[in-house]
N, C-alpha and C positions, 0 to 999 in steps of 0.2 A: 600500473596497478588498476584492477577493475574496481570501479566505484559503484556501490549499491546504496540507494537512499530508500528508506521506508517512509511512507506517508500514512499517518494515523488520522483517520477522519472522525475521531471521537472527542467529545468534550468532557466525558466522565472522568472524575478523579480516580476512580478504580477501574479504569478502562481495560476490559479483556482484550480489546483490539490491540491496544498499545503493547500489552504484555505478550500477546501471541506474536506480534511483529518482532518484538525483541528476541524471541526464540529463533525466528527465521533469520534475523540479522546475525545472531551469534553463530549460526550454522554457516552463513555466508562468510563471516570473518574467519571461521575455522578453515575454510578452503582458500584463504588468502585475499579476500576482498577487503577494501577499505569501506567502512559503513558509516551511515549518517541517518538521523531520524528527523523528520518534519512532523511535529505534533501540531496539527492544524488548530486544535482547540486552545493552544497556548501562544498563538502569534497574533500580531495586529493585522487582521485581514478583513476589511469591511466587505459588504456585499459587492460582488462583481458588477462593474458598470462598464459597458462596452465603449463608451465615449471618453473614458479616462485611461491614460496609458499606465500609470503606476499608482497603486493605492496601498497605503500602509506598508507592510513588509513584502508585498507581492513581487517586486523586482528581484529582491534577494532570494526569495523562495523559488521562483521560477528558474532563476539561474542555477540553483542547486539541482533542480530536476534536469535541466538542460545539460549540465556537466556530468550527470550520472550515466553510467553505462547500463544500469539496471535499476528497476524500481519495484519495491514491494508495496502494493497498494492495499490498505486495510480499512475496513469500515464496519461499524455495527449495523445490524439489520434494523431498519426503521420502516414500518409499514410495507414490508416486502421489497424494499429497495435499499439503496445506500443513504447515508445520513446527509442532511442539508449542509452540514459542515464540510463533508467531503466534496459534495457537489459544488459548493462555492469555490473551493480551492481548485477543483478540476476545471472550472470555467476560466480560470486565469491561465491555464496551460493549453497549448495547442500542438500542432504537428511539429513546430520548431522545437518544443521541449522534448517531444517523444520520438523524434526521428532516430531510427536505428537503436531503439531502446527496448530491452527485454523487460516485460512487466509480469510480475506474479501477483495473483489476486487472492485475497483473504477476506472472509466475512465471518463475523461472530454474531450468533443469534441467541437471544435469551430463550427462545423456544426451539423449535426443531426445523424451521424452514429458512434456508439461506439460498436456495437454487435461483430464485428470481434476482436476488442481489448480485450473485456472481454473473448471471446473464447480462444484467444491466451494466455492470462494470466492464465486462468483456466487450460489449457493443460500443460503449462510449470510448474505451481506449483504442479500439480498432478504428474508430472514426477519426482519431487524431494520429493515425499511422503508427501506433505502438505495436510491438510484437508481443502479444500475450502468450505466455508459455502454456503448454497444455496441462501442466499440473496446477491445480487450484486447491485451496483449502477452505472448507466451510466447517464451522464449529457450532454444532447445536448444543443448547444448554450450556453455553460458554461460562456463565458465572459459577457453575458447579465443577468446571474442569480447569479453568485458567485463572491465575491470579498473578500478583507481582513477583512471585517466586518462580513462576514457570507454568508448565502444563502437566497436570497430574496423570492424565490418561496417556499411556504409552503409545498407542496407535495414533492419537491426535498429535502428540509431540513429534513422533517420527515423520508424519506427513508434513508438519509445519517446518521441521528442520530440512526435509527434502525440498520444500518450496524454496528456501533460501539458497540451497546448493544448485537447484535447477536454474534459478534466475542468474546466478553467477556463470554457470555453464553456457547458457544462451547469450548472455551479455558478451562473453569472451568470443563466441562465434561471430556475433554481429560486428565486433571490433575488427576482425580480420579482414 
């Protein structure tokens, strides 16, 4: 079975990132994938230190990424890039975790600009040899469109669901 893990890089209790990733994961599940979520804001993960092998929950979390066939990476937009919470987790993962892994990118913006964030994510994931899928989702004005019940805007919801399906499709190709 194809395994897809979502990584939510938000610490917010009412995270639009986590809610949007849930929509994408549901779509991945609907096409037969086994799904999992890493809520980086809710785990024991101290600041990355390159001289220490395992810190907090890092070993278990990186194993979940390594064992996944696909990843849905989501972050809120902070200062035109991804969150420090996401970056910290991303620093624990390298090419060992992402080898032959399809990665779908999702950014939620309070305002209207998410392009730089998706660009930064794409660049850093490619740097660790992940296969970023061509379909990405940026959600502007996310707090007015996304909540714990789902995505109110039909176009945004359809694009987010498609992201989940596309990651499964590419993950299955990479497994062959």
